[in-house]
C-alpha positions as MATLAB code, in Angstrom:
seq = 'XXXXXXXXXXXXXXXXXXXXXXXXXXXXXXXXXXXXXXXXXXXXXXXXXXXXXXXXXXXXXXXXXXXXXXXXXXXXXXXXXXXXXXXXXXX';
ca = [
     150.427   80.576  124.559;
     148.663   80.780  127.149;
     145.929   83.543  127.765;
     146.923   83.303  131.154;
     150.765   83.830  130.268;
     152.770   86.599  130.052;
     156.661   87.510  128.863;
     157.843   90.282  131.176;
     160.921   91.503  130.201;
     163.341   92.627  133.635;
     165.163   96.006  133.614;
     168.297   93.724  132.307;
     166.528   93.015  129.683;
     166.200   89.153  130.192;
     162.909   87.556  129.705;
     160.274   85.790  132.081;
     157.619   84.011  131.352;
     154.179   84.395  134.474;
     151.202   83.338  134.939;
     148.265   85.368  135.651;
     146.903   84.754  138.907;
     144.324   87.039  138.887;
     143.393   91.295  137.228;
     141.754   93.342  139.901;
     139.902   96.783  138.604;
     140.275   99.930  141.057;
     140.817  103.691  141.338;
     140.510  103.571  137.622;
     143.414  101.003  136.932;
     143.766   97.670  135.798;
     146.178   95.779  138.159;
     147.234   92.462  137.337;
     148.937   89.686  139.773;
     151.011   87.089  138.415;
     153.588   84.652  139.897;
     156.942   84.395  137.978;
     157.689   80.350  136.733;
     161.311   80.776  137.149;
     161.171   81.820  141.199;
     157.875   81.382  141.972;
     157.831   84.932  143.227;
     154.537   86.629  143.067;
     154.418   90.225  142.170;
     151.752   92.811  140.308;
     151.532   95.547  138.022;
     148.905   98.768  136.579;
     147.971   97.078  132.709;
     147.610  100.089  130.573;
     145.985   98.792  127.208;
     147.180  100.662  124.263;
     145.795  102.071  121.135;
     146.712   99.033  119.181;
     145.417   96.492  121.346;
     148.930   95.744  122.697;
     149.231   96.452  126.457;
     152.252   97.170  128.506;
     152.888   97.098  132.597;
     153.907   99.744  134.519;
     155.169   99.285  138.057;
     153.173   99.962  141.156;
     154.321  103.012  142.681;
     151.579  103.523  146.154;
     151.805  101.838  149.793;
     148.122  102.278  149.484;
     147.556   99.753  146.538;
     150.395   97.626  147.365;
     148.610   97.048  150.818;
     144.866   96.740  148.623;
     146.269   93.897  146.566;
     148.418   92.223  149.498;
     144.688   91.582  150.813;
     142.720   90.750  148.052;
     146.044   88.037  147.466;
     145.460   87.002  150.906;
     141.286   86.476  149.986;
     142.430   84.498  146.600;
     144.674   81.949  148.523;
     142.213   81.701  150.984;
     139.422   80.708  148.545;
     141.714   78.148  146.943;
     142.461   76.372  150.319;
     138.502   76.700  150.347;
     138.288   74.811  147.764;
     140.740   72.061  147.910;
     139.321   71.479  151.264;
     135.914   70.932  149.423;
     137.135   68.432  147.055;
     138.525   66.860  150.235;
     135.806   66.297  151.504;
     133.980   65.128  148.107;
     136.390   62.060  148.285;
];
């Protein structure tokens, strides 16, 4: 499996494949922002590394954390748009 792919288990036990868009460290926490492959929906979670090297994701619970990640996601997409524009200029 690609390093930027994760398998999520939904509340109803279904497995969903997601692509990690980026990670972010803030407030002593590690966040992961990902896109679900089946639906294209984008979401985020807090990554908690376990003692065995395996990690788990926990829900983000505060509006402040969601707002921070929304702003970073906006910057992420703006940067992608800039890269595409620069590539078009090179052609």
